[in-house]
C-alpha positions as CSV (number, residue, x, y, z in Angstrom):
1,M,-42.8,33.4,-23.3
2,I,-43.7,30.0,-22.4
3,H,-42.2,29.1,-19.1
4,R,-40.5,25.6,-19.3
5,R,-40.3,24.6,-15.6
6,H,-40.2,21.2,-15.6
7,D,-36.6,21.5,-18.2
8,T,-35.8,24.6,-15.8
9,L,-36.6,22.4,-12.6
10,A,-34.7,19.8,-14.1
11,V,-31.1,21.9,-15.3
12,R,-31.3,23.7,-11.4
13,S,-31.6,20.0,-9.8
14,A,-28.5,18.8,-12.0
15,L,-26.7,21.8,-11.2
16,K,-27.0,21.0,-7.4
17,R,-25.0,17.5,-7.7
18,T,-22.9,17.8,-10.7
19,P,-20.3,20.7,-11.1
20,V,-21.1,20.5,-15.3
21,V,-23.9,19.9,-17.0
22,A,-24.8,20.1,-21.0
23,L,-27.9,20.8,-22.2
24,L,-28.1,19.4,-25.5
25,G,-30.6,19.2,-28.5
26,P,-31.1,20.2,-32.5
27,R,-31.0,24.4,-33.3
28,Q,-34.1,26.3,-32.2
29,S,-34.9,24.0,-29.7
30,G,-34.9,26.8,-27.0
31,K,-31.5,26.0,-25.0
32,T,-30.2,29.3,-25.6
33,T,-33.5,30.8,-24.3
34,L,-33.3,28.5,-21.0
35,A,-30.0,29.2,-20.3
36,R,-30.3,33.2,-20.6
37,Q,-32.9,32.9,-17.6
38,L,-30.0,31.4,-15.1
39,V,-27.7,33.5,-16.7
40,A,-28.4,37.0,-18.3
41,A,-27.2,37.5,-21.6
42,D,-25.0,40.6,-20.6
43,S,-23.5,39.3,-17.7
44,H,-19.7,38.4,-17.8
45,N,-20.5,34.5,-17.0
46,Y,-22.2,34.2,-20.3
47,F,-20.4,33.2,-23.9
48,D,-21.9,32.4,-27.0
49,L,-19.2,31.1,-29.4
50,E,-21.4,32.5,-32.2
51,D,-20.9,35.8,-30.6
52,P,-17.8,37.3,-32.6
53,Q,-17.3,39.3,-29.2
54,S,-17.7,35.9,-27.0
55,L,-15.1,34.4,-29.2
56,A,-12.9,37.5,-28.2
57,R,-13.3,37.3,-24.3
58,L,-11.8,33.4,-24.9
59,S,-8.9,34.2,-26.9
60,E,-6.9,33.1,-23.5
61,P,-9.6,30.8,-22.1
62,A,-7.9,30.5,-18.8
63,T,-7.6,34.1,-18.5
64,A,-11.0,34.2,-18.8
65,L,-12.5,31.7,-17.3
66,R,-10.8,30.8,-14.3
67,P,-11.8,34.2,-11.8
68,L,-15.4,33.8,-12.6
69,K,-17.7,32.7,-10.0
70,G,-21.1,30.6,-9.8
71,L,-22.8,29.5,-12.9
72,I,-21.0,29.9,-16.2
73,V,-22.9,29.5,-19.3
74,I,-20.8,28.5,-22.5
75,D,-23.8,28.3,-25.8
76,E,-22.5,26.8,-28.9
77,I,-19.2,24.5,-27.3
78,Q,-18.9,22.1,-29.8
79,R,-17.1,25.1,-31.7
80,R,-14.4,25.2,-28.7
81,P,-13.5,21.4,-28.4
82,D,-9.8,22.8,-26.6
83,I,-12.2,24.6,-23.8
84,F,-13.3,20.6,-22.8
85,P,-9.9,20.2,-20.7
86,L,-9.9,23.6,-19.2
87,V,-13.2,23.0,-17.7
88,R,-12.1,19.4,-16.3
89,V,-9.7,21.4,-14.5
90,L,-11.8,24.3,-13.3
91,A,-14.3,21.6,-12.1
92,D,-12.1,19.7,-9.9
93,R,-11.2,23.0,-7.7
94,R,-11.8,22.3,-4.2
95,P,-13.6,24.3,-2.9
96,L,-15.7,24.5,-5.8
97,P,-15.7,28.4,-7.4
98,A,-18.3,27.8,-10.3
99,R,-20.2,25.3,-11.9
100,F,-20.6,25.4,-16.1
101,L,-23.4,24.7,-17.6
102,I,-22.7,24.0,-21.5
103,L,-25.0,24.1,-24.6
104,G,-24.5,22.5,-27.6
105,S,-26.2,21.2,-31.1
106,A,-26.3,17.4,-30.0
107,S,-23.3,15.8,-32.4
108,P,-21.2,13.1,-32.1
109,E,-18.3,14.9,-31.7
110,L,-19.5,16.9,-28.8
111,L,-20.5,14.2,-26.9
112,K,-17.6,11.8,-27.4
113,Q,-15.5,15.2,-26.6
114,S,-17.6,15.8,-23.2
115,S,-17.7,12.0,-22.1
116,E,-13.7,11.6,-22.5
117,S,-13.0,15.2,-21.0
118,L,-15.5,15.1,-18.7
119,A,-16.0,11.8,-17.3
120,G,-17.2,11.2,-13.8
121,R,-17.9,15.1,-13.8
122,I,-20.2,15.7,-16.0
123,E,-24.9,15.1,-16.4
124,T,-26.1,15.6,-20.0
125,I,-30.0,17.0,-20.2
126,P,-31.6,16.5,-23.8
127,L,-33.8,19.7,-24.6
128,E,-35.8,18.2,-27.5
129,G,-38.7,21.4,-27.7
130,F,-42.0,22.2,-25.8
131,R,-43.1,19.6,-23.4
132,L,-47.1,18.8,-23.1
133,A,-47.1,19.4,-19.2
134,D,-45.8,23.1,-19.8
135,L,-47.8,24.2,-22.6
136,G,-51.2,23.2,-21.1
137,A,-54.3,20.8,-21.8
138,S,-55.9,22.7,-24.3
139,S,-52.8,22.9,-26.4
140,Q,-52.6,18.9,-27.4
141,S,-53.8,18.9,-30.8
142,R,-51.9,22.0,-31.8
143,H,-48.8,20.5,-30.0
144,W,-49.2,17.3,-31.5
145,L,-49.9,18.7,-35.2
146,R,-47.0,21.7,-34.9
147,G,-44.6,19.5,-33.0
148,G,-42.3,21.1,-30.0
149,F,-40.0,23.3,-31.6
150,P,-40.8,26.7,-30.4
151,R,-41.0,28.9,-33.4
152,S,-43.1,26.1,-35.2
153,F,-45.8,26.1,-32.3
154,T,-46.1,29.6,-31.9
155,A,-46.4,30.9,-35.5
156,R,-49.5,32.4,-36.3
157,N,-50.9,29.7,-38.4
158,E,-50.5,26.5,-39.8
159,T,-49.1,28.2,-42.8
160,D,-46.5,30.1,-41.0
161,S,-45.8,26.8,-39.1
162,T,-45.4,24.7,-41.7
163,S,-43.3,26.9,-43.8
164,W,-40.5,27.2,-41.1
165,R,-40.3,23.6,-40.7
166,R,-39.5,23.4,-44.6
167,Q,-36.9,25.6,-43.6
168,F,-35.7,24.3,-40.7
169,L,-35.3,20.7,-42.2
170,Q,-33.5,22.1,-45.3
171,T,-31.1,24.4,-43.4
172,F,-31.0,21.4,-40.5
173,L,-29.3,19.2,-43.5
174,E,-27.3,21.5,-45.6
175,R,-25.5,23.6,-43.2
176,D,-25.7,22.3,-39.7
177,M,-25.1,18.7,-40.6
178,P,-21.8,19.9,-42.4
179,Q,-21.0,22.0,-39.0
180,F,-20.6,18.4,-37.4
181,G,-18.4,17.4,-39.6
182,V,-21.0,15.2,-41.7
183,T,-19.9,14.6,-45.3
184,I,-23.2,12.8,-46.5
185,P,-24.9,14.6,-49.2
186,A,-28.1,16.2,-47.9
187,V,-30.2,14.9,-50.6
188,A,-29.1,11.6,-49.3
189,L,-29.8,12.4,-45.8
190,R,-33.4,13.9,-46.8
191,R,-34.2,10.6,-48.5
192,F,-33.3,8.5,-45.7
193,W,-35.4,10.6,-43.4
194,N,-38.3,10.5,-45.5
195,M,-38.1,6.6,-45.2
196,V,-37.4,6.8,-41.6
197,A,-41.2,8.9,-41.4
198,H,-42.7,6.3,-43.5
199,Y,-41.4,3.5,-40.8
200,H,-42.2,5.8,-38.2
201,G,-43.7,3.6,-35.1
202,Q,-42.9,0.3,-36.9
203,T,-39.5,-2.2,-36.2
204,W,-36.3,-1.5,-38.2
205,N,-35.5,-3.6,-41.0
206,A,-32.0,-2.5,-42.0
207,A,-32.2,-4.8,-45.9
208,E,-35.5,-3.5,-46.5
209,L,-34.7,0.2,-46.2
210,A,-31.1,-0.6,-48.0
211,R,-33.1,-1.8,-51.1
212,A,-35.3,1.4,-50.9
213,L,-32.6,3.7,-50.7
214,A,-30.4,1.7,-53.3
215,I,-27.2,1.5,-50.8
216,N,-25.7,-1.4,-48.3
217,E,-27.2,-2.0,-44.7
218,S,-24.3,-0.9,-43.2
219,T,-24.7,2.5,-45.1
220,V,-28.5,3.2,-43.6
221,R,-26.8,1.4,-39.9
222,R,-24.4,4.9,-40.3
223,Y,-27.1,7.1,-41.8
224,L,-29.7,6.0,-38.3
225,D,-27.3,6.1,-35.9
226,L,-26.4,9.4,-37.1
227,M,-30.1,10.5,-36.9
228,T,-30.2,9.5,-33.6
229,G,-27.4,11.4,-32.0
230,V,-28.9,14.6,-33.4
231,L,-31.7,13.9,-31.3
232,M,-34.1,13.9,-34.7
233,V,-34.6,10.0,-34.5
234,R,-35.4,7.5,-31.7
235,Q,-34.2,3.7,-31.4
236,L,-36.4,2.5,-28.9
237,P,-34.5,-1.0,-28.3
238,P,-36.3,-4.2,-27.4
239,W,-36.7,-6.1,-24.4
240,F,-36.6,-9.3,-24.2
241,E,-36.2,-12.4,-22.4
242,N,-36.5,-16.5,-21.6
243,L,-40.4,-16.8,-21.9
244,G,-40.3,-19.8,-24.4
245,K,-41.7,-17.6,-26.9
246,R,-40.0,-15.9,-30.2
247,Q,-39.5,-12.2,-29.3
248,V,-38.6,-9.6,-31.8
249,K,-35.2,-8.3,-31.5
250,A,-34.7,-5.6,-33.9
251,P,-35.2,-1.7,-32.5
252,K,-38.3,0.6,-33.1
253,V,-37.8,3.4,-34.9
254,Y,-39.7,7.2,-34.4
255,V,-39.1,10.8,-35.6
256,R,-38.9,12.5,-32.3
257,D,-40.8,15.8,-33.3
258,S,-44.0,15.2,-34.3
259,G,-44.6,18.8,-36.3
260,L,-41.2,17.1,-38.5
261,L,-42.8,14.1,-39.2
262,H,-45.9,15.3,-40.2
263,T,-43.5,17.6,-42.6
264,L,-42.0,14.9,-43.8
265,L,-45.2,12.9,-44.7
266,G,-46.5,15.8,-46.2
267,I,-49.0,16.6,-43.7
268,S,-49.7,20.7,-43.3
269,T,-53.8,20.9,-41.5
270,R,-55.3,18.7,-38.5
271,H,-57.6,17.7,-41.5
272,A,-54.7,15.9,-43.5
273,L,-53.9,14.8,-40.1
274,E,-57.0,13.4,-39.2
275,H,-57.0,11.2,-42.6
276,H,-53.7,10.1,-43.4
277,P,-52.8,6.6,-42.9
278,K,-50.0,7.3,-40.4
279,V,-52.4,8.9,-38.4
280,G,-52.1,6.0,-35.5
281,A,-48.7,6.0,-35.7
282,S,-47.8,9.6,-35.2
283,W,-50.3,9.5,-32.4
284,E,-48.2,6.6,-30.5
285,G,-45.1,8.5,-31.3
286,Y,-45.9,12.0,-30.0
287,A,-47.7,10.2,-27.0
288,V,-44.7,7.8,-26.6
289,E,-42.0,11.5,-26.5
290,E,-44.4,12.4,-24.0
291,V,-44.3,9.5,-21.7
292,L,-40.5,9.7,-21.8
293,K,-39.9,13.3,-20.9
294,A,-42.6,13.7,-18.1
295,S,-41.6,10.1,-16.7
296,R,-38.0,10.1,-16.8
297,P,-37.4,6.2,-16.6
298,D,-34.4,4.9,-15.9
299,E,-34.6,2.1,-19.2
300,A,-37.2,2.1,-21.6
301,Y,-37.8,-0.7,-24.0
302,Y,-40.9,-1.9,-26.0
303,W,-41.6,-5.6,-26.3
304,A,-43.7,-7.8,-28.8
305,T,-43.6,-11.4,-30.0
306,H,-43.7,-12.9,-33.3
307,T,-47.4,-13.8,-32.5
308,G,-48.4,-10.9,-31.9
309,A,-48.5,-9.6,-28.1
310,E,-46.8,-6.1,-27.8
311,L,-46.2,-3.0,-25.4
312,D,-45.4,0.1,-27.2
313,L,-43.1,1.1,-23.6
314,L,-41.9,-1.0,-20.7
315,L,-40.4,1.4,-18.4
316,F,-37.9,0.2,-15.7
317,Q,-38.3,2.6,-12.5
318,Q,-37.3,2.7,-9.3
319,G,-37.4,-1.0,-9.4
320,R,-40.8,-1.4,-10.9
321,R,-41.6,-2.4,-14.2
322,I,-44.3,-0.2,-15.8
323,G,-45.9,-1.0,-19.1
324,V,-47.7,1.5,-21.4
325,E,-50.0,1.2,-24.2
326,C,-50.6,4.4,-26.5
327,K,-53.8,4.1,-28.1
328,R,-55.6,6.5,-30.3
329,M,-59.2,5.9,-30.1
330,D,-62.4,7.2,-27.9
331,A,-62.6,4.2,-24.9
332,P,-59.7,2.2,-24.9
333,T,-61.1,-1.4,-23.8
334,L,-59.2,-4.4,-22.1
335,T,-57.4,-6.4,-25.2
336,P,-55.6,-10.1,-25.0
337,S,-51.9,-8.3,-25.8
338,M,-52.3,-6.4,-22.8
339,R,-53.4,-9.5,-20.6
340,T,-50.4,-11.2,-22.1
341,A,-48.0,-8.5,-21.8
342,L,-49.3,-8.0,-18.0
343,A,-48.3,-11.6,-17.1
344,D,-45.7,-12.9,-19.4
345,L,-43.6,-9.0,-18.3
346,R,-44.6,-9.3,-14.7
347,L,-45.3,-5.7,-14.8
348,D,-46.3,-4.3,-11.8
349,E,-49.0,-2.1,-13.8
350,L,-49.9,-1.1,-17.0
351,T,-51.8,2.3,-18.3
352,V,-52.9,2.7,-21.5
353,I,-52.1,6.7,-23.1
354,Y,-55.2,7.5,-25.2
355,P,-56.1,11.3,-26.3
356,G,-59.5,11.4,-24.0
357,T,-60.9,13.4,-20.8
358,R,-61.8,10.2,-18.4
359,R,-59.7,8.1,-16.2
360,Y,-61.1,5.0,-16.1
361,R,-59.4,1.3,-14.6
362,L,-60.0,-1.6,-17.3
363,A,-58.9,-4.6,-14.8
364,K,-56.8,-4.3,-11.3
365,Q,-53.1,-3.6,-12.6
366,I,-54.8,-2.0,-15.7
367,E,-55.8,2.1,-15.9
368,V,-56.7,4.2,-18.9
369,V,-55.4,8.0,-18.5
370,P,-55.5,10.8,-20.4
371,L,-52.5,11.8,-22.1
372,A,-52.6,15.3,-20.8
373,E,-53.0,13.9,-17.2
374,F,-50.3,11.2,-17.3
375,V,-47.8,14.4,-18.4
376,G,-49.1,16.9,-15.3
377,A,-50.7,19.0,-17.9
378,G,-54.2,18.4,-16.6
379,S,-57.4,16.9,-18.7
380,P,-57.7,18.1,-22.1
381,R,-60.9,20.3,-21.7
382,G,-60.8,22.6,-24.2
383,T,-60.0,23.4,-28.2
384,D,-56.8,25.1,-29.5
385,R,-58.1,28.2,-30.9
386,E,-55.9,29.9,-34.1
């Protein structure tokens, strides 16, 4: 079993400072496996709301939960929204005899319930699949191709991995989304998701997608917000300030998991990926996700001007401005766009992320760093073996 030390540490740290921690992510992302490392599945403190036995134990929630001490896990809590008010009451006890780890497939309903009922008492941690930092540098190529979903990454071969992802997409749209209360036909959402895959790494253009899908712009926007809310799509907001330049003010969109992106694009092998026209955008999105997982910034944006200057990530972290460029090339070089971003945005530093193995400096405040090294997986020196 692959130990997710970074996510486990994040959950343990959150539980020390907050009475309720919500671990949210899509199905099959590993939430249950991680939770069972903290509380055994056969423990009286573990409740799986897809298990009839656990549901029976919670027929009287107050009677079942109030006597328990230590860490209590409630899995798939969105199936019992009536439990949220009780968790709020139990989290306010002094002294505090128990803390709660609640797990759920990230739905708008779950987020709404938790924010309203547990305001000031809850910390939310997204779980989106394996991190490169936990897999090791030698897994970088495989991780990029297959994505972070555990069953996709650990499949015996590329055929099995691709098959799992295709089945996941179908199940997610046809079963999981309706359970969240989404009434949009699965076929319509699949067409939209395919379109987002083709716009991966580009600025959002609602009018263009609306024309392509023959729907209105407000519907397209609703679809985008929906897929963002369930952690399948990332909207990276633009940063703009008074620079005397025309700046782009639409978000960038990414399919968050690179493996799902490749399935949506019809890519199933490394050879196909290397020769696909979206290979550069795919690498950029993959690197952006890994950088955000590793750095956990206070705020994250991208920046672009209408004259062509751009920056893939502008991170605000502990009062510092950090720029990140993601380049899929053997040896990135200094560009005018980097100099412009460094000066106009008053960056403290600018890091160029690439898939190579050597770290080197381009200028006083600009350094090229291998992705694996940046995220803490070490320098990639090996290759995957099938």
